[in-house]
Every structure is written in structure tokens, then in C-alpha cells.
N, C-alpha and C positions, 0 to 999 in steps of 0.2 A: 566416184569419178576422179581420176588422178589429174593433177595439174601438170601439163607438160612443161618442159624447160622453156620453150618459146613463150607460152602463155605467162609463166611466172616472170620471165624477163620483161615482157610488155607491161605487166601489172607493176612491177618494181619501178620501171621507167616512169609510168604514169603517177604512181603514188609517192615516189621518193625524189627528193632533189639530188641525192647522191646514193644510188643503189648499192654501191660497194660498201658504204658504211651504215646505211639505213635499210637493209634488206628485210622488209617486214615479213616476207613469206618463208624465210629460211633461218631467221635468227635462232641460234642455239639448236637448230635442227640436226639430228644425228643422221647424216647421209651415208656414213661408212664406219666401219670399226675394224681394227686389226686385233687379232687374238694370237697371243704367244703362249704356248704350252711349256711350262717349266719342267724340270726334272723331278722325279719322285724323291722326296726326302722325308724320312720318318713317317711313311704312309700318307704324306700330303703331296698333292700336285696343285700348284698354283697356276691359274690361267690369267695372264695379264691382258687387260682389255684397254685399248686406246680408242676413244670415240672421236670421230673426225667429222668435219663439216663438208659441204658439197665441193669445196676446193681442195679437199684432202688434208686440210690443216687441223690440228688438234682443237677440239671444242674449247672455247675460252671462258666457260662458266659451268657451274655444276649442272649436270643434266641427268634425267632419269630414263631408264630403259627397262624393258622386260628381258630377262635372260632365261633360257631353257636348257636343260640337259637332255640331249637327244640320244637315241639308240644308234643312229647312223649319221653319216656325213651329209646326207641329203636333207636331214631334218624331217624325215617321214614319220617318225614315231618318237614318243617321249621315252626317256631312260626308264628301265625297270629295276635297276640295281638299287639296293638300300645302302646308301653310304652312311658312314659314321657321322660326318657333318659336311654340310655345304654352306659356306659362309664367306663374308668379305674377308679379304686378307688385309694388307697394310694400306691399300688405297681404296677410297670410296666406302660405300656401305651396301648391304644387301639384306633383304628380308625374304625368307622362304614363304611363298604363297601356297605351294603344293610341295610337300617334303620330297627332296631329292629330284625335283623335276622343274619347278617354275619359281623364279625369284623376281622381285622388284628390286632394282639396284640403282644407286646414284653415284655419279662420279665426283671426283674432286674438281676444283676449278680448272684444271688442265685436261680434263676428260679421261683421267685414269680410274680404272676399277680393277681390283684383284679379286678373283674368286678362288678360294682355297677348298679343294675337294679332298676329304679324308676317307680312307677305307682302311679299317683296322686289320682286317684279315681277308684273305682270298684275292682273286683277280677280277678286274672289271675294266670295261672300256666305255666311255661316253664321249660325246661331242658337245661343246658349249656353243650355244647360239645366242646372238644379240639381235633383237628385233629393231630394224631400222625404220626411219620415219616414213619411207615409201611402202612399208609392209613386207619388205624382203628380209631375209636373214643373212647375217654374217656368221659363218660357222667355223669353229676351230678345227685344227688337226685333231687326231685321236688323243684322248686323255686316257692313258692306259696305266692302271695300277698292276704291277707284277704280283704274282702269287708269293 
């Protein structure tokens, strides 16, 4: 059962002297994510992820998320392509749980994660999805490696 915004606000008011600074129910909660697909360079495309809180502000501490590579923009199926590597770029860290499909990732203290997707030959398209605290997905634009 999901907690509605109204219920959360009532609980915060009841539990906290100052809900703005002591928000017990959403502290470090990833409510949104913006994903920016970079240009392909030397067979690598980096997707920059910015994790945001419920106010749309960058997360202010390291946070963990699940990241999936989807076959379509709706997130209806996992990617079937075998990439050369899927790994963290210069921001954050990532561990592949299922090769080329599912990663456990952690941000830097400012909510940044880079996912570098390498395809040595051929063409492929996938979509990077970040699982949000409410169970929904933030999904990138197409990540397309040209032939």
C-alpha cells in the first residue's frame, strides 16, 4: 500500500518539529531522475543520471538505485543485446546483477551516476531505466549505437 502525499505530510507534521528539515519519510528518497543520453564516441555512449528528491532538487547524499536496460521506451521488456561492457562512468558506481540488463548503482553525494554502454561492433538500441522510490521508472531517450 502506497503512502499518499497527504498522509505523508500529516505524519511528518506529527512526527517532526520541522518537516522541511526532518522529513523522516522521504529523506534521501529518490522521487525522480533525469537521464541525458550522450553522443556515441569510440563505441561508448554515456547516460548521465541525476537523482532528485520530491522537490525536484538533486539528492544531497549518496543514494542507491536499480538500473535496467530496456528493449523499449515503455520499459515493457529487458534488453536482449549483448553489449561489450555496461559499467559506471566517471560519476558513481555500478555493479551488473544480470549482464547487460540489470545493475545496482550508487550515486555520488550530489546524486550523479554515469552509465557507460559500450558496443564494439554492430548496431543496437536500448533505454536506460532508473527505479524510483514509488516503484515507477524514469526512462531515458533511446541509446542508439550506430553500425
